[in-house]
All heavy atoms as TSV, in Angstrom:
chain	resi	resn	atom	element	x	y	z
A	1	MET	N	N	6.714	12.049	94.331
A	1	MET	CA	C	7.935	12.158	93.722
A	1	MET	C	C	8.314	10.904	93.144
A	1	MET	O	O	8.134	9.654	93.818
A	1	MET	CB	C	9.038	12.647	94.752
A	1	MET	CG	C	10.386	12.661	94.040
A	1	MET	SD	S	11.505	13.404	95.253
A	1	MET	CE	C	13.007	12.596	94.682
A	2	ASN	N	N	8.815	10.764	91.897
A	2	ASN	CA	C	9.188	9.508	91.393
A	2	ASN	C	C	10.614	9.184	91.814
A	2	ASN	O	O	11.765	9.844	91.439
A	2	ASN	CB	C	9.145	9.603	89.835
A	2	ASN	CG	C	9.499	8.280	89.155
A	2	ASN	OD1	O	10.059	7.374	89.734
A	2	ASN	ND2	N	9.146	8.199	87.884
A	3	ASP	N	N	10.906	7.948	92.411
A	3	ASP	CA	C	12.090	7.584	92.865
A	3	ASP	C	C	12.760	6.504	92.047
A	3	ASP	O	O	13.929	5.983	92.348
A	3	ASP	CB	C	11.977	6.996	94.313
A	3	ASP	CG	C	11.643	8.157	95.356
A	3	ASP	OD1	O	11.995	9.342	95.042
A	3	ASP	OD2	O	11.140	7.787	96.449
A	4	LEU	N	N	12.243	6.257	90.881
A	4	LEU	CA	C	12.780	5.251	89.993
A	4	LEU	C	C	14.184	5.673	89.409
A	4	LEU	O	O	14.396	6.832	89.090
A	4	LEU	CB	C	11.904	5.100	88.696
A	4	LEU	CG	C	12.286	3.973	87.789
A	4	LEU	CD1	C	12.065	2.725	88.399
A	4	LEU	CD2	C	11.209	4.002	86.626
A	5	ARG	N	N	15.100	4.674	89.509
A	5	ARG	CA	C	16.410	4.931	89.063
A	5	ARG	C	C	16.824	3.973	88.181
A	5	ARG	O	O	16.216	2.840	88.030
A	5	ARG	CB	C	17.456	4.897	90.249
A	5	ARG	CG	C	17.181	6.013	91.276
A	5	ARG	CD	C	18.076	6.084	92.368
A	5	ARG	NE	N	18.079	4.718	93.114
A	5	ARG	CZ	C	19.108	4.154	93.640
A	5	ARG	NH1	N	20.347	4.708	93.353
A	5	ARG	NH2	N	19.102	3.144	94.240
A	6	CYS	N	N	17.928	4.125	87.368
A	6	CYS	CA	C	18.406	3.084	86.383
A	6	CYS	C	C	19.949	3.054	86.436
A	6	CYS	O	O	20.595	4.033	86.540
A	6	CYS	CB	C	17.855	3.621	85.023
A	6	CYS	SG	S	18.517	2.489	83.657
A	7	LEU	N	N	20.325	1.896	86.293
A	7	LEU	CA	C	21.859	1.643	86.289
A	7	LEU	C	C	22.108	0.882	84.974
A	7	LEU	O	O	21.469	-0.086	84.680
A	7	LEU	CB	C	22.321	0.686	87.428
A	7	LEU	CG	C	23.814	0.120	87.288
A	7	LEU	CD1	C	24.852	1.242	87.272
A	7	LEU	CD2	C	24.099	-0.904	88.303
A	8	THR	N	N	22.804	1.596	84.108
A	8	THR	CA	C	23.210	0.992	82.710
A	8	THR	C	C	24.719	0.747	82.664
A	8	THR	O	O	25.448	1.639	82.854
A	8	THR	CB	C	22.669	1.955	81.584
A	8	THR	OG1	O	21.403	2.280	81.763
A	8	THR	CG2	C	22.994	1.416	80.202
A	9	VAL	N	N	25.072	-0.461	82.461
A	9	VAL	CA	C	26.338	-1.043	82.410
A	9	VAL	C	C	26.649	-1.516	80.939
A	9	VAL	O	O	25.857	-2.371	80.501
A	9	VAL	CB	C	26.735	-2.087	83.460
A	9	VAL	CG1	C	28.179	-2.384	83.357
A	9	VAL	CG2	C	26.373	-1.645	84.756
A	10	HIS	N	N	27.569	-0.962	80.286
A	10	HIS	CA	C	27.874	-1.227	78.933
A	10	HIS	C	C	29.290	-1.443	78.511
A	10	HIS	O	O	30.227	-0.728	79.152
A	10	HIS	CB	C	27.440	0.040	78.193
A	10	HIS	CG	C	26.978	-0.306	76.690
A	10	HIS	ND1	N	25.669	-0.126	76.256
A	10	HIS	CD2	C	27.666	-0.700	75.579
A	10	HIS	CE1	C	25.634	-0.442	74.933
A	10	HIS	NE2	N	26.822	-0.837	74.524
A	11	GLY	N	N	29.585	-2.453	77.669
A	11	GLY	CA	C	31.000	-2.709	77.199
A	11	GLY	C	C	31.391	-1.780	76.127
A	11	GLY	O	O	30.510	-1.527	75.182
A	12	SER	N	N	32.497	-1.263	76.208
A	12	SER	CA	C	32.997	-0.227	75.262
A	12	SER	C	C	33.074	-0.924	73.807
A	12	SER	O	O	32.918	-0.103	72.923
A	12	SER	CB	C	34.337	0.401	75.612
A	12	SER	OG	O	35.384	-0.605	75.582
A	13	ASP	N	N	33.278	-2.155	73.712
A	13	ASP	CA	C	33.408	-2.936	72.465
A	13	ASP	C	C	32.234	-3.665	72.129
A	13	ASP	O	O	32.228	-4.571	71.318
A	13	ASP	CB	C	34.624	-3.775	72.496
A	13	ASP	CG	C	35.909	-2.987	72.758
A	13	ASP	OD1	O	36.003	-1.851	72.496
A	13	ASP	OD2	O	36.992	-3.724	73.129
A	14	ASP	N	N	31.048	-3.279	72.636
A	14	ASP	CA	C	29.824	-3.936	72.277
A	14	ASP	C	C	29.433	-3.696	70.716
A	14	ASP	O	O	29.278	-2.734	70.309
A	14	ASP	CB	C	28.656	-3.302	73.100
A	14	ASP	CG	C	27.430	-4.222	73.006
A	14	ASP	OD1	O	27.092	-4.863	72.098
A	14	ASP	OD2	O	26.646	-4.125	74.090
A	15	SER	N	N	29.396	-4.942	70.050
A	15	SER	CA	C	29.073	-4.885	68.704
A	15	SER	C	C	27.535	-5.137	68.459
A	15	SER	O	O	27.147	-5.149	67.196
A	15	SER	CB	C	29.895	-6.015	67.837
A	15	SER	OG	O	29.605	-7.196	68.313
A	16	VAL	N	N	26.832	-5.348	69.477
A	16	VAL	CA	C	25.266	-5.591	69.376
A	16	VAL	C	C	24.534	-4.334	69.519
A	16	VAL	O	O	23.645	-3.922	68.747
A	16	VAL	CB	C	24.846	-6.672	70.350
A	16	VAL	CG1	C	23.314	-6.943	70.157
A	16	VAL	CG2	C	25.662	-8.057	69.935
A	17	VAL	N	N	24.765	-3.640	70.619
A	17	VAL	CA	C	24.174	-2.322	70.982
A	17	VAL	C	C	25.239	-1.245	71.131
A	17	VAL	O	O	26.127	-1.424	71.881
A	17	VAL	CB	C	23.420	-2.441	72.407
A	17	VAL	CG1	C	22.726	-1.108	72.656
A	17	VAL	CG2	C	22.373	-3.581	72.353
A	18	PRO	N	N	25.136	-0.214	70.261
A	18	PRO	CA	C	26.189	0.850	70.340
A	18	PRO	C	C	26.194	1.498	71.680
A	18	PRO	O	O	24.994	1.701	72.204
A	18	PRO	CB	C	25.814	1.804	69.200
A	18	PRO	CG	C	24.903	0.895	68.222
A	18	PRO	CD	C	24.158	-0.063	69.133
A	19	VAL	N	N	27.289	1.880	72.127
A	19	VAL	CA	C	27.407	2.630	73.444
A	19	VAL	C	C	26.584	3.877	73.465
A	19	VAL	O	O	25.871	4.201	74.339
A	19	VAL	CB	C	28.860	3.045	73.660
A	19	VAL	CG1	C	29.069	3.905	74.872
A	19	VAL	CG2	C	29.753	1.698	73.913
A	20	ALA	N	N	26.588	4.603	72.172
A	20	ALA	CA	C	25.712	5.815	71.992
A	20	ALA	C	C	24.323	5.526	72.201
A	20	ALA	O	O	23.604	6.439	72.860
A	20	ALA	CB	C	25.927	6.432	70.615
A	21	THR	N	N	23.731	4.312	71.995
A	21	THR	CA	C	22.393	4.049	72.305
A	21	THR	C	C	21.998	4.131	73.748
A	21	THR	O	O	20.994	4.647	74.163
A	21	THR	CB	C	21.973	2.708	71.673
A	21	THR	OG1	O	22.153	2.649	70.287
A	21	THR	CG2	C	20.481	2.334	71.958
A	22	SER	N	N	22.912	3.549	74.537
A	22	SER	CA	C	22.699	3.502	76.029
A	22	SER	C	C	22.891	4.854	76.489
A	22	SER	O	O	22.227	5.254	77.491
A	22	SER	CB	C	23.677	2.466	76.684
A	22	SER	OG	O	23.295	1.125	76.336
A	23	GLN	N	N	23.932	5.628	76.009
A	23	GLN	CA	C	24.116	7.000	76.516
A	23	GLN	C	C	22.870	7.864	76.254
A	23	GLN	O	O	22.470	8.599	77.050
A	23	GLN	CB	C	25.257	7.675	75.706
A	23	GLN	CG	C	26.614	7.065	76.287
A	23	GLN	CD	C	27.765	7.555	75.340
A	23	GLN	OE1	O	27.675	7.645	74.194
A	23	GLN	NE2	N	28.903	7.720	76.114
A	24	ASP	N	N	22.251	7.790	75.004
A	24	ASP	CA	C	21.090	8.348	74.614
A	24	ASP	C	C	19.786	8.045	75.652
A	24	ASP	O	O	19.035	8.931	75.904
A	24	ASP	CB	C	20.704	8.149	73.201
A	24	ASP	CG	C	21.636	8.762	72.165
A	24	ASP	OD1	O	22.418	9.664	72.566
A	24	ASP	OD2	O	21.506	8.391	70.970
A	25	PHE	N	N	19.738	6.835	75.899
A	25	PHE	CA	C	18.749	6.286	76.761
A	25	PHE	C	C	18.885	7.041	78.213
A	25	PHE	O	O	17.882	7.448	78.728
A	25	PHE	CB	C	18.757	4.709	77.106
A	25	PHE	CG	C	17.888	4.243	77.963
A	25	PHE	CD1	C	16.481	4.116	77.764
A	25	PHE	CD2	C	18.401	3.860	79.127
A	25	PHE	CE1	C	15.690	3.623	78.823
A	25	PHE	CE2	C	17.536	3.271	80.308
A	25	PHE	CZ	C	16.188	3.280	79.957
A	26	CYS	N	N	20.112	6.979	78.734
A	26	CYS	CA	C	20.335	7.592	79.960
A	26	CYS	C	C	20.105	9.051	80.034
A	26	CYS	O	O	19.598	9.662	81.042
A	26	CYS	CB	C	21.814	7.287	80.487
A	26	CYS	SG	S	21.908	5.602	81.151
A	27	ALA	N	N	20.282	9.761	78.862
A	27	ALA	CA	C	20.021	11.167	78.814
A	27	ALA	C	C	18.555	11.456	78.887
A	27	ALA	O	O	18.204	12.602	79.219
A	27	ALA	CB	C	20.639	11.633	77.436
A	28	LEU	N	N	17.735	10.508	78.663
A	28	LEU	CA	C	16.192	10.770	78.716
A	28	LEU	C	C	15.750	10.780	80.273
A	28	LEU	O	O	14.682	11.296	80.565
A	28	LEU	CB	C	15.462	9.617	78.091
A	28	LEU	CG	C	15.763	9.566	76.562
A	28	LEU	CD1	C	14.945	8.359	75.952
A	28	LEU	CD2	C	15.225	10.863	75.898
A	29	TRP	N	N	16.591	10.397	81.147
A	29	TRP	CA	C	16.249	10.344	82.522
A	29	TRP	C	C	16.594	11.593	83.145
A	29	TRP	O	O	17.393	12.325	82.862
A	29	TRP	CB	C	17.071	9.216	83.370
A	29	TRP	CG	C	16.716	7.787	82.891
A	29	TRP	CD1	C	16.840	7.183	81.766
A	29	TRP	CD2	C	15.980	6.920	83.808
A	29	TRP	NE1	N	16.274	5.917	81.800
A	29	TRP	CE2	C	15.714	5.804	83.091
A	29	TRP	CE3	C	15.428	6.928	85.073
A	29	TRP	CZ2	C	15.012	4.614	83.759
A	29	TRP	CZ3	C	14.814	6.073	85.665
A	29	TRP	CH2	C	14.592	4.861	84.941
A	30	PRO	N	N	15.755	11.964	84.407
A	30	PRO	CA	C	16.013	13.157	84.999
A	30	PRO	C	C	17.427	13.207	85.585
A	30	PRO	O	O	18.069	11.987	85.916
A	30	PRO	CB	C	14.921	13.146	86.242
A	30	PRO	CG	C	13.967	12.273	85.659
A	30	PRO	CD	C	14.654	11.198	84.800
A	31	GLN	N	N	17.978	14.216	85.754
A	31	GLN	CA	C	19.406	14.325	86.281
A	31	GLN	C	C	19.630	13.655	87.651
A	31	GLN	O	O	18.743	13.793	88.502
A	31	GLN	CB	C	19.765	15.837	86.589
A	31	GLN	CG	C	21.076	16.152	87.065
A	31	GLN	CD	C	22.279	15.926	85.932
A	31	GLN	OE1	O	21.922	15.952	84.777
A	31	GLN	NE2	N	23.369	15.528	86.445
A	32	GLY	N	N	20.566	12.726	87.643
A	32	GLY	CA	C	20.906	11.981	88.894
A	32	GLY	C	C	20.059	10.729	89.077
A	32	GLY	O	O	20.245	10.031	90.023
A	33	ARG	N	N	19.258	10.500	88.141
A	33	ARG	CA	C	18.349	9.260	88.259
A	33	ARG	C	C	18.914	8.046	87.472
A	33	ARG	O	O	18.388	6.882	87.560
A	33	ARG	CB	C	16.920	9.477	87.842
A	33	ARG	CG	C	16.257	10.700	88.567
A	33	ARG	CD	C	16.369	10.576	90.106
A	33	ARG	NE	N	15.723	9.452	90.608
A	33	ARG	CZ	C	15.845	9.175	91.961
A	33	ARG	NH1	N	16.535	9.818	92.737
A	33	ARG	NH2	N	14.999	8.198	92.416
A	34	CYS	N	N	19.904	8.358	86.498
A	34	CYS	CA	C	20.387	7.138	85.691
A	34	CYS	C	C	21.915	7.297	85.802
A	34	CYS	O	O	22.526	8.338	85.600
A	34	CYS	CB	C	19.974	7.303	84.351
A	34	CYS	SG	S	20.515	5.956	83.153
A	35	ARG	N	N	22.496	6.085	86.198
A	35	ARG	CA	C	23.978	6.062	86.265
A	35	ARG	C	C	24.383	5.067	84.952
A	35	ARG	O	O	23.872	4.064	84.878
A	35	ARG	CB	C	24.448	5.411	87.528
A	35	ARG	CG	C	25.954	5.377	87.485
A	35	ARG	CD	C	26.373	4.905	88.951
A	35	ARG	NE	N	27.886	4.909	88.958
A	35	ARG	CZ	C	28.629	4.221	89.695
A	35	ARG	NH1	N	27.987	3.589	90.682
A	35	ARG	NH2	N	29.883	4.258	89.705
A	36	PHE	N	N	25.391	5.668	84.280
A	36	PHE	CA	C	25.880	4.950	83.042
A	36	PHE	C	C	27.326	4.724	83.250
A	36	PHE	O	O	28.077	5.644	83.607
A	36	PHE	CB	C	25.718	5.904	81.831
A	36	PHE	CG	C	26.213	5.258	80.574
A	36	PHE	CD1	C	25.585	4.152	80.015
A	36	PHE	CD2	C	27.251	5.826	79.930
A	36	PHE	CE1	C	25.990	3.633	78.858
A	36	PHE	CE2	C	27.706	5.254	78.611
A	36	PHE	CZ	C	27.127	4.151	78.288
A	37	VAL	N	N	27.740	3.280	83.173
A	37	VAL	CA	C	29.002	2.983	83.341
A	37	VAL	C	C	29.466	2.252	82.222
A	37	VAL	O	O	28.739	1.322	81.708
A	37	VAL	CB	C	29.108	2.179	84.683
A	37	VAL	CG1	C	30.513	1.557	84.883
A	37	VAL	CG2	C	28.589	2.770	85.833
A	38	VAL	N	N	30.728	2.479	81.623
A	38	VAL	CA	C	31.255	1.813	80.552
A	38	VAL	C	C	32.451	1.034	80.980
A	38	VAL	O	O	33.242	1.566	81.714
A	38	VAL	CB	C	31.659	2.864	79.417
A	38	VAL	CG1	C	32.418	2.073	78.343
A	38	VAL	CG2	C	30.467	3.693	78.855
A	39	TYR	N	N	32.371	-0.332	80.749
A	39	TYR	CA	C	33.590	-1.132	80.915
A	39	TYR	C	C	34.386	-1.144	79.745
A	39	TYR	O	O	33.951	-1.545	78.739
A	39	TYR	CB	C	33.116	-2.468	81.372
A	39	TYR	CG	C	32.721	-2.756	82.840
A	39	TYR	CD1	C	31.751	-2.149	83.463
A	39	TYR	CD2	C	33.569	-3.507	83.656
A	39	TYR	CE1	C	31.396	-2.228	84.748
A	39	TYR	CE2	C	33.289	-3.719	84.940
A	39	TYR	CZ	C	32.149	-3.108	85.490
A	39	TYR	OH	O	32.051	-3.314	86.724
A	40	PRO	N	N	35.759	-0.799	79.896
A	40	PRO	CA	C	36.559	-0.723	78.696
A	40	PRO	C	C	36.924	-1.972	78.213
A	40	PRO	O	O	37.136	-2.980	78.911
A	40	PRO	CB	C	37.748	0.085	79.203
A	40	PRO	CG	C	37.852	-0.130	80.693
A	40	PRO	CD	C	36.343	-0.313	81.042
A	41	ASN	N	N	37.167	-2.111	76.955
A	41	ASN	CA	C	37.691	-3.326	76.228
A	41	ASN	C	C	36.867	-4.560	76.344
A	41	ASN	O	O	37.505	-5.645	76.323
A	41	ASN	CB	C	39.147	-3.548	76.540
A	41	ASN	CG	C	39.923	-2.316	76.335
A	41	ASN	OD1	O	39.835	-1.624	75.322
A	41	ASN	ND2	N	40.669	-1.874	77.404
A	42	VAL	N	N	35.558	-4.459	76.581
A	42	VAL	CA	C	34.688	-5.761	76.531
A	42	VAL	C	C	33.468	-5.512	75.747
A	42	VAL	O	O	33.082	-4.360	75.418
A	42	VAL	CB	C	34.270	-5.989	78.020
A	42	VAL	CG1	C	35.479	-6.268	78.906
A	42	VAL	CG2	C	33.488	-4.831	78.661
A	43	GLY	N	N	32.883	-6.616	75.429
A	43	GLY	CA	C	31.741	-6.579	74.430
A	43	GLY	C	C	30.451	-6.790	75.121
A	43	GLY	O	O	30.165	-6.759	76.286
A	44	HIS	N	N	29.454	-7.146	74.228
A	44	HIS	CA	C	28.105	-7.361	74.762
A	44	HIS	C	C	27.929	-8.627	75.629
A	44	HIS	O	O	28.612	-9.644	75.450
A	44	HIS	CB	C	27.154	-7.695	73.527
A	44	HIS	CG	C	25.720	-7.617	73.801
A	44	HIS	ND1	N	25.008	-6.456	73.920
A	44	HIS	CD2	C	24.878	-8.669	73.903
A	44	HIS	CE1	C	23.760	-6.730	74.187
A	44	HIS	NE2	N	23.704	-8.022	74.200
A	45	GLY	N	N	27.304	-8.413	76.761
A	45	GLY	CA	C	27.075	-9.519	77.650
A	45	GLY	C	C	28.308	-9.805	78.646
A	45	GLY	O	O	28.307	-10.826	79.261
A	46	PHE	N	N	29.263	-8.937	78.632
A	46	PHE	CA	C	30.504	-9.144	79.349
A	46	PHE	C	C	30.292	-9.456	80.881
A	46	PHE	O	O	30.929	-10.120	81.410
A	46	PHE	CB	C	31.474	-7.943	79.251
A	46	PHE	CG	C	31.008	-6.775	80.092
A	46	PHE	CD1	C	31.527	-6.487	81.394
A	46	PHE	CD2	C	30.003	-5.707	79.549
A	46	PHE	CE1	C	31.006	-5.460	82.177
A	46	PHE	CE2	C	29.665	-4.791	80.361
A	46	PHE	CZ	C	30.193	-4.597	81.577
A	47	PHE	N	N	29.092	-8.951	81.345
A	47	PHE	CA	C	28.846	-9.219	82.865
A	47	PHE	C	C	28.460	-10.536	83.185
A	47	PHE	O	O	28.484	-10.942	84.328
A	47	PHE	CB	C	27.737	-8.164	83.227
A	47	PHE	CG	C	26.570	-8.138	82.225
A	47	PHE	CD1	C	25.546	-9.206	82.446
A	47	PHE	CD2	C	26.415	-7.191	81.343
A	47	PHE	CE1	C	24.447	-9.187	81.612
A	47	PHE	CE2	C	25.322	-7.242	80.493
A	47	PHE	CZ	C	24.341	-8.290	80.593
A	48	ASN	N	N	28.216	-11.347	82.213
A	48	ASN	CA	C	28.005	-12.827	82.405
A	48	ASN	C	C	29.296	-13.668	82.524
A	48	ASN	O	O	29.169	-14.778	82.842
A	48	ASN	CB	C	27.143	-13.403	81.221
A	48	ASN	CG	C	25.749	-12.724	81.231
A	48	ASN	OD1	O	25.058	-12.856	82.273
A	48	ASN	ND2	N	25.323	-12.370	80.118
A	49	LEU	N	N	30.405	-13.083	82.125
A	49	LEU	CA	C	31.699	-13.799	82.180
A	49	LEU	C	C	32.192	-13.717	83.673
A	49	LEU	O	O	32.177	-12.745	84.313
A	49	LEU	CB	C	32.646	-13.111	81.274
A	49	LEU	CG	C	32.234	-12.932	79.774
A	49	LEU	CD1	C	33.230	-12.132	78.936
A	49	LEU	CD2	C	32.033	-14.457	79.169
A	50	PRO	N	N	32.708	-14.877	84.058
A	50	PRO	CA	C	33.277	-14.945	85.346
A	50	PRO	C	C	34.228	-13.890	85.826
A	50	PRO	O	O	34.288	-13.308	86.938
A	50	PRO	CB	C	33.898	-16.363	85.507
A	50	PRO	CG	C	33.226	-17.164	84.346
A	50	PRO	CD	C	32.925	-16.140	83.183
A	51	ALA	N	N	35.143	-13.392	84.829
A	51	ALA	CA	C	36.137	-12.309	85.220
A	51	ALA	C	C	35.359	-11.048	85.610
A	51	ALA	O	O	35.983	-10.347	86.310
A	51	ALA	CB	C	37.046	-12.146	83.929
A	52	HIS	N	N	34.207	-10.825	85.222
A	52	HIS	CA	C	33.604	-9.620	85.485
A	52	HIS	C	C	32.399	-9.596	86.411
A	52	HIS	O	O	31.895	-8.523	86.962
A	52	HIS	CB	C	33.037	-8.886	84.087
A	52	HIS	CG	C	34.150	-8.614	83.154
A	52	HIS	ND1	N	35.134	-7.626	83.353
A	52	HIS	CD2	C	34.454	-9.195	81.999
A	52	HIS	CE1	C	35.872	-7.630	82.305
A	52	HIS	NE2	N	35.587	-8.620	81.497
A	53	ARG	N	N	31.954	-10.737	86.815
A	53	ARG	CA	C	30.842	-10.831	87.706
A	53	ARG	C	C	31.090	-10.173	89.081
A	53	ARG	O	O	30.172	-9.419	89.489
A	53	ARG	CB	C	30.525	-12.338	87.908
A	53	ARG	CG	C	29.777	-12.972	86.744
A	53	ARG	CD	C	29.517	-14.387	87.104
A	53	ARG	NE	N	29.053	-15.085	85.809
A	53	ARG	CZ	C	29.103	-16.414	85.675
A	53	ARG	NH1	N	29.641	-17.109	86.560
A	53	ARG	NH2	N	28.697	-16.891	84.539
A	54	PRO	N	N	32.292	-10.348	89.659
A	54	PRO	CA	C	32.431	-9.654	91.001
A	54	PRO	C	C	32.270	-8.058	90.949
A	54	PRO	O	O	31.650	-7.519	91.708
A	54	PRO	CB	C	33.828	-10.120	91.373
A	54	PRO	CG	C	34.130	-11.398	90.730
A	54	PRO	CD	C	33.261	-11.227	89.342
A	55	SER	N	N	32.967	-7.534	89.984
A	55	SER	CA	C	32.927	-6.096	89.797
A	55	SER	C	C	31.568	-5.456	89.417
A	55	SER	O	O	31.109	-4.539	90.029
A	55	SER	CB	C	34.052	-5.537	88.899
A	55	SER	OG	O	33.713	-5.873	87.571
A	56	VAL	N	N	30.878	-6.252	88.539
A	56	VAL	CA	C	29.541	-5.767	88.159
A	56	VAL	C	C	28.557	-6.015	89.310
A	56	VAL	O	O	27.699	-5.071	89.551
A	56	VAL	CB	C	29.008	-6.489	86.902
A	56	VAL	CG1	C	27.657	-6.136	86.595
A	56	VAL	CG2	C	29.915	-6.148	85.727
A	57	SER	N	N	28.662	-7.097	89.973
A	57	SER	CA	C	27.808	-7.341	91.176
A	57	SER	C	C	28.006	-6.281	92.151
A	57	SER	O	O	27.061	-5.803	92.812
A	57	SER	CB	C	28.116	-8.768	91.767
A	57	SER	OG	O	27.370	-8.999	92.930
A	58	GLY	N	N	29.327	-5.926	92.443
A	58	GLY	CA	C	29.663	-4.856	93.456
A	58	GLY	C	C	29.007	-3.511	92.990
A	58	GLY	O	O	28.521	-2.782	93.886
A	59	LEU	N	N	29.137	-3.262	91.696
A	59	LEU	CA	C	28.575	-2.068	91.257
A	59	LEU	C	C	26.900	-1.962	91.361
A	59	LEU	O	O	26.437	-0.967	91.888
A	59	LEU	CB	C	28.758	-1.829	89.801
A	59	LEU	CG	C	28.463	-0.701	89.028
A	59	LEU	CD1	C	29.235	0.507	89.609
A	59	LEU	CD2	C	28.729	-0.861	87.515
A	60	ILE	N	N	26.325	-3.117	91.238
A	60	ILE	CA	C	24.831	-3.172	91.366
A	60	ILE	C	C	24.557	-3.016	92.920
A	60	ILE	O	O	23.615	-2.228	93.244
A	60	ILE	CB	C	24.272	-4.544	90.927
A	60	ILE	CG1	C	24.404	-4.542	89.292
A	60	ILE	CG2	C	22.873	-4.774	91.410
A	60	ILE	CD1	C	24.197	-5.997	88.717
A	61	HIS	N	N	25.241	-3.641	93.724
A	61	HIS	CA	C	24.990	-3.540	95.159
A	61	HIS	C	C	25.266	-2.090	95.656
A	61	HIS	O	O	24.478	-1.530	96.436
A	61	HIS	CB	C	25.810	-4.487	95.967
A	61	HIS	CG	C	25.395	-5.884	95.939
A	61	HIS	ND1	N	24.492	-6.410	96.698
A	61	HIS	CD2	C	25.779	-6.933	95.020
A	61	HIS	CE1	C	24.112	-7.671	96.545
A	61	HIS	NE2	N	25.032	-8.001	95.448
A	62	GLU	N	N	26.277	-1.431	95.038
A	62	GLU	CA	C	26.673	-0.041	95.609
A	62	GLU	C	C	25.460	0.922	94.961
A	62	GLU	O	O	25.026	1.689	95.827
A	62	GLU	CB	C	27.900	0.348	94.793
A	62	GLU	CG	C	28.217	1.853	95.005
A	62	GLU	CD	C	29.459	2.119	94.190
A	62	GLU	OE1	O	30.516	1.476	94.272
A	62	GLU	OE2	O	29.345	3.087	93.314
A	63	PHE	N	N	24.961	0.701	93.770
A	63	PHE	CA	C	23.908	1.422	93.235
A	63	PHE	C	C	22.603	1.309	94.068
A	63	PHE	O	O	22.001	2.173	94.280
A	63	PHE	CB	C	23.728	1.038	91.727
A	63	PHE	CG	C	22.598	1.735	91.087
A	63	PHE	CD1	C	22.766	3.107	90.660
A	63	PHE	CD2	C	21.296	1.256	90.878
A	63	PHE	CE1	C	21.735	3.718	89.958
A	63	PHE	CE2	C	20.306	1.882	90.286
A	63	PHE	CZ	C	20.524	3.157	89.855
A	64	MET	N	N	22.403	0.053	94.277
A	64	MET	CA	C	20.976	-0.210	95.111
A	64	MET	C	C	21.044	0.447	96.493
A	64	MET	O	O	20.046	0.848	96.954
A	64	MET	CB	C	20.768	-1.714	95.117
A	64	MET	CG	C	20.523	-2.269	93.812
A	64	MET	SD	S	19.112	-1.627	92.900
A	64	MET	CE	C	17.794	-2.230	94.054
A	65	ALA	N	N	22.260	0.438	97.050
A	65	ALA	CA	C	22.437	0.969	98.419
A	65	ALA	C	C	22.518	2.489	98.519
A	65	ALA	O	O	22.343	3.037	99.517
A	65	ALA	CB	C	23.732	0.352	98.945
A	66	SER	N	N	22.721	3.195	97.310
A	66	SER	CA	C	22.988	4.609	97.265
A	66	SER	C	C	21.597	5.352	97.320
A	66	SER	O	O	20.590	4.734	97.030
A	66	SER	CB	C	23.670	5.026	96.008
A	66	SER	OG	O	22.989	4.740	94.865
A	67	ALA	N	N	21.794	6.485	97.603
A	67	ALA	CA	C	20.428	7.470	97.655
A	67	ALA	C	C	20.001	7.729	96.179
A	67	ALA	O	O	18.961	8.220	95.939
A	67	ALA	CB	C	20.752	8.680	98.497
A	68	GLY	N	N	20.913	7.555	95.211
A	68	GLY	CA	C	20.518	7.956	93.841
A	68	GLY	C	C	20.602	9.355	93.489
A	68	GLY	O	O	19.978	9.824	92.637
A	69	THR	N	N	21.387	10.138	94.152
A	69	THR	CA	C	21.421	11.540	93.872
A	69	THR	C	C	22.720	11.895	93.002
A	69	THR	O	O	22.763	13.175	92.676
A	69	THR	CB	C	21.560	12.370	95.228
A	69	THR	OG1	O	22.671	11.904	95.941
A	69	THR	CG2	C	20.383	12.232	95.978
A	70	SER	N	N	23.472	10.997	92.726
A	70	SER	CA	C	24.705	11.300	91.856
A	70	SER	C	C	24.650	10.412	90.619
A	70	SER	O	O	24.422	9.189	90.750
A	70	SER	CB	C	25.973	11.206	92.530
A	70	SER	OG	O	26.235	10.013	93.092
A	71	PRO	N	N	24.882	10.788	89.480
A	71	PRO	CA	C	24.977	9.956	88.273
A	71	PRO	C	C	26.193	8.849	88.376
A	71	PRO	O	O	27.165	9.092	88.955
A	71	PRO	CB	C	25.056	10.920	87.131
A	71	PRO	CG	C	25.463	12.189	87.713
A	71	PRO	CD	C	25.202	12.141	89.092
């Protein structure tokens, strides 16, 4: 069984990569293997900004600790 999972975090105001591109990418994954999270009102690379680092880091830790059975 393939246990590979993916977490995709995207800013709703990303002007570099459209949100739909990441949504389409996640749709290619088997059900429950890709989690897609949109952060409202932020652009490309928002996770590098100090204001968002704690929440994105927490999201990554939560994802890594989960069993991967829910999107």
